[in-house]
C-alpha positions in Angstrom: 6.7 7.1 1.5 3.6 5.1 1.7 1.2 7.8 0.5 3.5 8.5 -2.5 3.6 4.7 -3.4 -0.2 4.6 -3.4 -0.5 7.8 -5.3 1.8 6.7 -8.1 1.6 3.0 -8.3 -2.1 2.0 -7.5 -3.7 1.0 -10.8 -6.4 3.4 -12.0 -8.3 1.3 -14.4 -11.2 0.3 -12.0 -11.7 3.6 -10.2 -10.5 6.3 -12.6 -7.7 7.3 -10.4 -9.9 8.1 -7.4 -7.7 6.3 -4.8 -4.6 8.0 -6.3 -6.3 11.4 -5.9 -7.3 10.6 -2.3 -3.6 9.6 -1.5 -2.5 12.9 -3.2 -4.8 14.9 -1.0 -3.6 13.2 2.1 -0.1 13.9 1.0 -1.0 17.6 0.7 -2.5 17.6 4.2 0.7 16.2 5.6 3.2 18.4 3.5 5.5 20.3 5.8 4.7 18.3 9.0 7.6 17.1 11.0 5.6 14.5 12.8 2.7 12.2 11.8 -0.7 13.0 13.2 -2.2 11.3 16.2 -4.8 8.6 15.6 -7.7 11.0 16.1 -6.4 13.7 13.8 -5.5 11.1 11.1 -9.1 9.6 11.3 -10.5 13.2 10.8 -8.2 13.6 7.9 -9.4 10.3 6.4 -13.0 11.3 6.9 -12.3 14.7 5.1 -10.8 12.8 2.1 -13.5 10.1 2.1 -16.3 12.8 2.2 -15.0 14.5 -0.8 -13.9 11.4 -2.7 -15.6 9.8 -5.8 -17.4 6.5 -5.3 -14.3 4.6 -6.5 -12.2 5.8 -3.6 -14.6 5.7 -0.8 -13.8 3.0 2.0 -16.1 0.2 1.5 -16.2 -3.4 2.7 -15.3 -5.5 -0.2 -14.0 -9.0 -0.1 -11.0 -9.8 -2.3 -11.8 -13.1 -4.0 -8.0 -14.1 -3.9 -8.3 -13.8 -0.2 -11.2 -16.0 0.6 -11.4 -19.7 1.2 -13.0 -22.2 3.5 -10.6 -21.0 6.3 -11.6 -17.3 6.6 -9.5 -17.0 9.7 -6.4 -17.2 7.5 -7.4 -14.4 5.2 -9.2 -11.0 5.4 -7.2 -7.9 6.2 -3.7 -9.3 6.2 -4.2 -11.1 2.8 -5.9 -8.0 1.2 -2.9 -5.9 2.5 -0.3 -8.3 1.0 -2.3 -8.2 -2.3 -2.1 -4.4 -2.3 1.7 -4.5 -1.6 2.1 -6.9 -4.5 0.1 -4.7 -6.8 2.1 -1.6 -5.9 5.4 -3.4 -6.6 3.9 -4.8 -9.9 2.9 -1.3 -11.1 6.2 0.2 -10.0 8.6 1.0 -12.8 11.9 -0.8 -12.3 13.5 2.6 -11.5 11.4 3.2 -8.5 10.6 -0.4 -7.4 13.0 -0.3 -4.5 11.4 3.0 -3.3 8.1 1.5 -3.3 9.5 -1.5 -1.5 11.0 0.8 1.2 7.6 2.5 1.5 5.9 -0.9 2.1 8.5 -1.9 4.7 8.0 1.4 6.5 4.3 0.9 6.5 4.6 -2.6 8.0 7.3 -1.6 10.6 5.4 1.4 11.8 1.6 0.6 11.3 1.1 -3.1 11.0 -0.9 -4.4 14.1 1.0 -7.6 14.6 4.3 -6.5 16.1 5.8 -10.1 15.6 4.7 -10.1 11.9 6.2 -6.7 11.4 9.5 -7.7 13.0 9.7 -10.9 10.9 8.9 -8.9 7.7 11.5 -6.2 8.5 14.1 -9.0 9.0 13.2 -10.7 5.7 13.3 -7.4 3.8 16.5 -6.3 5.5 18.5 -6.7 2.2 15.8 -4.6 0.4 16.6 -6.4 -2.7 15.4 -10.0 -2.0 13.4 -11.3 -4.8 13.2 -8.2 -6.9 14.6 -9.0 -10.4 14.7 -6.8 -13.5 12.6 -7.7 -16.6 15.7 -9.0 -18.2 16.5 -11.3 -15.4 13.0 -12.8 -15.7 13.5 -13.2 -19.4 11.3 -10.4 -20.5 8.3 -11.6 -18.6 6.2 -9.6 -16.3 6.8 -10.1 -12.6 
């Protein structure tokens, strides 16, 4: 699901793989569980991972340049999240791109705070293959 997509498809160049390692640690903590942890337990798990993480993976308050403008109310967290989704899809091999998309859809449907947005996104993604094209279909160009 979601942690697997982060673990395998988040770029490692800028942090040396620290975020991917943190996602792997969270995945290991959840292994064998039949249900997701409640909010309090989840936050404790994140704190444990964050405490042992290298500087590149620690949760910090950074502004994404692509998500800023004179109208800050239109950007922030949602914009950063969509940028992350785009990055994960871009770094997914074609063989696993639909799995990555499924993980993103699952995250939005189950965890995104705006219920109307999540419902709209799920409806748009219902075909699962909308807008995903192979490299050959793109004329050999990157996405």
